[in-house]
C-alpha positions in Angstrom: 0.3 -0.1 0.1 1.4 3.3 -0.7 -0.3 5.3 1.9 -2.0 5.2 4.9 -4.5 7.6 5.4 -6.2 9.1 8.4 -9.4 10.6 7.9 -9.3 14.5 7.3 -13.2 14.3 8.5 -12.9 12.3 11.7 -16.9 11.4 11.2 -17.9 7.8 12.4 -17.5 5.1 10.1 -14.5 6.0 8.0 -12.1 3.3 7.0 -8.8 4.6 8.5 -8.6 1.7 11.1 -8.9 -0.8 8.7 -7.6 0.5 5.4 -4.8 -2.4 5.9 -7.4 -5.0 5.6 -9.5 -3.8 2.5 -6.2 -2.8 0.6 -5.2 -6.6 1.5 -8.4 -8.0 -0.7 -7.9 -4.9 -3.6 -6.0 -5.7 -6.8 -2.0 -5.3 -7.2 -2.3 -3.5 -10.6 -5.2 -2.0 -12.7 -5.6 -0.4 -15.9 -8.6 1.5 -15.7 -10.0 4.1 -13.0 -10.2 2.9 -9.1 -14.2 4.3 -8.3 -15.0 5.0 -4.4 -18.5 4.9 -4.1 -20.3 6.7 -1.6 -16.3 8.0 -1.2 -16.8 10.2 2.3 -13.6 11.8 3.2 -11.7 9.4 0.6 -9.8 7.5 3.2 -10.0 4.0 0.3 -9.3 5.9 -2.5 -6.5 8.0 -1.1 -4.5 5.3 0.3 -4.6 2.7 -2.7 -1.5 2.7 -4.9 -3.2 3.7 -8.2 -3.0 7.3 -9.9 -6.4 7.2 -11.5 -8.8 7.7 -8.7 -12.5 8.6 -9.2 -14.9 9.5 -5.7 -18.3 9.8 -6.0 -20.8 10.9 -3.3 -24.3 12.8 -3.2 -23.2 15.0 -0.4 -23.1 18.5 -2.2 -21.2 20.0 0.7 -18.8 17.3 1.2 -18.0 16.8 -2.3 -17.0 20.3 -2.8 -14.9 20.7 0.1 -13.3 17.7 -1.1 -12.5 19.7 -4.4 -11.3 22.5 -2.7 -8.9 20.4 -0.2 -5.6 20.8 -1.9 -5.7 24.5 -2.6 -2.3 25.8 -1.2 -4.2 28.7 1.0 -7.1 26.2 2.6 -5.3 25.9 6.1 -4.7 30.1 5.8 -8.2 30.6 5.0 -9.8 28.1 7.5 -7.2 30.0 10.2 -8.7 33.3 9.3 -12.0 32.3 9.3 -11.7 30.6 12.9 -10.1 34.0 14.2 -13.0 36.0 12.5 -15.8 33.9 14.4 -14.0 33.5 17.9 -13.3 29.7 17.7 -10.6 28.0 19.7 -7.7 27.3 17.5 -5.3 25.1 19.8 -2.9 24.4 16.5 -1.6 27.6 17.3 -2.5 28.5 20.8 -2.3 25.2 23.3 -5.8 23.8 24.8 -4.3 24.1 28.4 -4.2 27.9 27.9 -8.0 27.9 26.6 -8.8 25.7 29.5 -6.9 27.5 32.5 -10.7 28.5 34.2 -12.1 25.5 36.3 -15.6 26.1 35.1 -14.4 25.7 31.3 -14.7 21.7 30.0 -15.5 20.5 33.3 -17.9 17.7 33.4 -18.8 14.6 35.2 -17.6 11.1 33.8 -18.5 8.0 35.4 -19.2 9.7 38.9 -16.2 11.7 38.9 -15.1 15.1 38.2 -13.0 15.8 35.0 -11.4 19.6 34.7 -10.2 20.8 31.9 -11.7 18.5 29.0 -14.2 19.8 26.3 -14.0 23.1 24.3 -17.5 23.3 23.7 -18.6 25.8 25.9 -16.1 28.5 24.3 -16.8 27.2 20.8 -20.5 27.3 21.1 -21.6 30.4 19.9 -19.2 30.9 17.1 -20.3 27.5 15.7 -23.8 28.8 15.5 -23.3 31.9 14.0 -20.7 30.0 11.3 -23.8 27.4 10.5 -26.2 30.3 10.3 -24.1 32.2 7.6 -23.6 28.9 5.8 -27.1 28.4 5.3 -27.8 31.6 4.4 -25.4 31.2 1.3 -22.7 33.8 2.6 -20.4 31.5 1.4 -18.7 30.4 -1.8 -15.7 28.9 -3.7 -13.0 27.8 -1.3 -14.6 30.0 1.9 -17.7 27.8 1.6 -15.6 24.8 2.1 -13.4 26.0 4.4 -16.5 26.5 6.7 -17.8 23.1 5.7 -15.0 22.1 7.2 -14.9 23.9 10.7 -18.5 22.9 11.1 -17.5 19.2 10.7 -14.4 19.3 12.7 -15.9 21.2 15.4 -19.2 19.9 15.1 -20.7 17.0 17.4 -19.3 13.1 16.9 -17.1 15.4 14.7 -20.0 15.3 12.3 -22.3 18.1 10.6 -25.1 16.4 9.0 -27.6 17.9 6.3 -31.1 18.1 6.6 -34.4 18.0 4.0 -33.7 21.3 2.8 -30.4 20.4 1.9 -29.0 22.7 4.5 -26.5 21.9 7.5 -27.5 21.0 11.1 -26.3 20.1 14.0 -24.7 21.2 17.4 -21.0 21.9 18.6 -18.6 19.4 20.1 -15.8 19.1 22.4 -13.0 19.2 19.6 -11.3 22.2 17.8 -8.3 22.7 15.0 -5.3 20.8 16.8 -1.8 20.1 15.4 -3.3 16.9 14.6 -6.1 18.2 12.4 -3.5 20.3 10.5 -1.0 17.3 10.1 -4.1 15.5 8.4 -5.1 18.3 5.9 -1.7 18.7 4.8 -1.2 15.0 4.2 -4.5 15.0 2.3 -2.9 17.8 -0.3 0.6 16.1 -0.6 -1.6 12.8 -1.3 -4.5 14.4 -3.6 -1.1 16.5 -5.7 -0.1 13.1 -6.5 -3.0 11.4 -8.1 -4.8 12.1 -10.9 -8.4 12.5 -8.8 -11.8 13.8 -9.5 -14.5 14.6 -7.0 -18.0 14.0 -8.7 -21.2 14.8 -6.7 -24.0 12.6 -7.7 -25.5 8.9 -7.1 -23.8 6.1 -7.9 -26.3 4.4 -10.2 -25.2 7.0 -12.5 -22.3 6.3 -13.1 -20.8 4.0 -15.5 -17.4 2.2 -14.5 -16.0 0.4 -17.7 -14.4 -3.5 -17.9 -10.7 -2.5 -16.8 -11.7 -0.2 -13.7 -12.3 -1.5 -10.2 -15.7 -0.5 -7.8 -14.9 0.0 -3.9 -18.3 0.9 -2.4 -19.1 2.2 1.4 -22.6 2.9 1.0 -25.3 3.6 4.2 -25.7 0.3 6.5 -29.0 -0.9 6.8 -28.1 -2.6 9.8 -27.1 0.8 11.6 -28.7 2.8 14.6 -27.3 5.6 11.9 -30.4 6.6 9.1 -28.1 8.1 6.8 -30.5 9.9 4.9 -33.3 7.1 4.9 -31.7 4.4 3.2 -34.0 2.0 2.6 -34.7 -2.0 2.1 -35.4 -0.7 -1.6 -32.1 1.1 -1.6 -30.3 -2.0 -0.1 -31.8 -4.3 -3.1 -30.9 -1.5 -5.9 -27.2 -1.3 -5.0 -27.0 -5.2 -4.6 -28.5 -5.7 -8.3 -26.7 -2.6 -9.8 -23.4 -4.7 -8.6 -24.5 -7.6 -9.8 -24.8 -5.7 -13.2 -21.0 -4.2 -12.9 -18.8 -5.3 -15.6 -15.6 -4.8 -13.4 -14.2 -6.1 -10.5 -15.4 -4.7 -7.2 -15.5 -4.7 -3.5 -18.1 -3.9 -0.9 -18.3 -2.6 2.7 -20.9 -3.3 5.2 -22.2 -5.1 8.0 -23.9 -8.4 8.6 -25.0 -7.3 12.2 -24.6 -4.1 14.2 -25.5 -4.3 18.1 -29.4 -6.1 17.7 -29.9 -5.5 13.7 -29.4 -7.5 11.3 -28.8 -7.0 7.6 -30.8 -9.9 6.0 -31.1 -8.9 2.6 -27.4 -8.6 2.5 -26.7 -12.0 4.2 -28.8 -13.8 1.5 -27.1 -11.9 -1.4 -23.5 -13.0 -0.4 -24.0 -15.9 0.0 -22.6 -16.8 -3.7 -19.8 -14.5 -3.1 -17.0 -14.3 -1.0 -16.8 -12.4 2.3 -14.2 -11.5 4.3 -14.7 -10.9 7.9 -13.0 -7.6 9.1 -11.5 -7.4 13.0 -12.5 -3.7 14.2 -13.8 -3.5 18.0 -16.1 -0.5 18.2 -16.5 1.5 21.3 -19.9 3.2 21.4 -20.1 6.4 23.9 -23.8 6.6 24.9 -25.4 9.5 27.3 -28.3 11.5 28.1 -26.0 14.0 28.7 -22.4 14.4 30.4 -23.5 13.5 33.7 -25.1 9.8 32.6 -22.4 9.2 29.9 -21.3 5.5 29.8 -18.9 3.3 27.9 -20.2 0.5 26.0 -19.0 -2.4 23.6 -20.6 -2.3 20.5 -20.5 -5.6 19.0 -20.6 -5.6 14.9 -20.0 -8.1 11.8 -18.3 -5.6 9.5 -18.0 -7.8 6.4 -16.0 -6.9 3.1 -17.4 -8.5 0.2 -16.1 -9.6 -3.2 -17.2 -11.3 -6.6 
């Protein structure tokens, strides 16, 4: 494998932790294009040792961000925006400096008082203002991409969702733009510049891979507690039928079970396919508030399915 990429957007479901397992089952040579369908933050497509990579996702906000990420001024514009809105920026000022006030970031965790943990109280007002401005279409081009990035990494669970009106929605989380986040952006920029990449917004079924291509897919998981924009059993069947009609080799990431939920449709379809079980431990942080937060181990059967 040429690169190991840690997701520039640290949301749930990215493949950084299992990329070696996935990559070991992908082709070693490829004459055509590598398609990263449902590409998200593009971890798989940027990790493979192929030059021609097509990233496809139906999230227009995400794809606009990915299209602009390699701009050499991306970091500087992001940091200017952070300063203008009043966000914390621990890549420039140590986190400990922001948390000198014991009333900031203190919460109860497993019955114990933990100080200097979260930055959300400092970033709540800037976050709400930025998401309001974003949804009011006050940004375009590179500035819009930087705003989306900020709303994601500062968002709760490192995520910002898209509602039915195609506006962004969500609340502030405990993290900010720190040294590790900055290094991830720089790493992405380095890799993107070495490849012939295309970031396309749209649905997978509107694209036509050719026989010399390879298609990797990481769709919403039907056996999941997350709705992922309302992925249904009909959506699942449509995808599986589309895969069966592909003219080229492919690989599908998914889960047979997630907690108490099972994807019977996928399990039946996969009986005629090659199934690789992925080794990964999930930690589910469940709480109704900081005072009642609890850590649970979530048992999943995650798989990589091939022809």
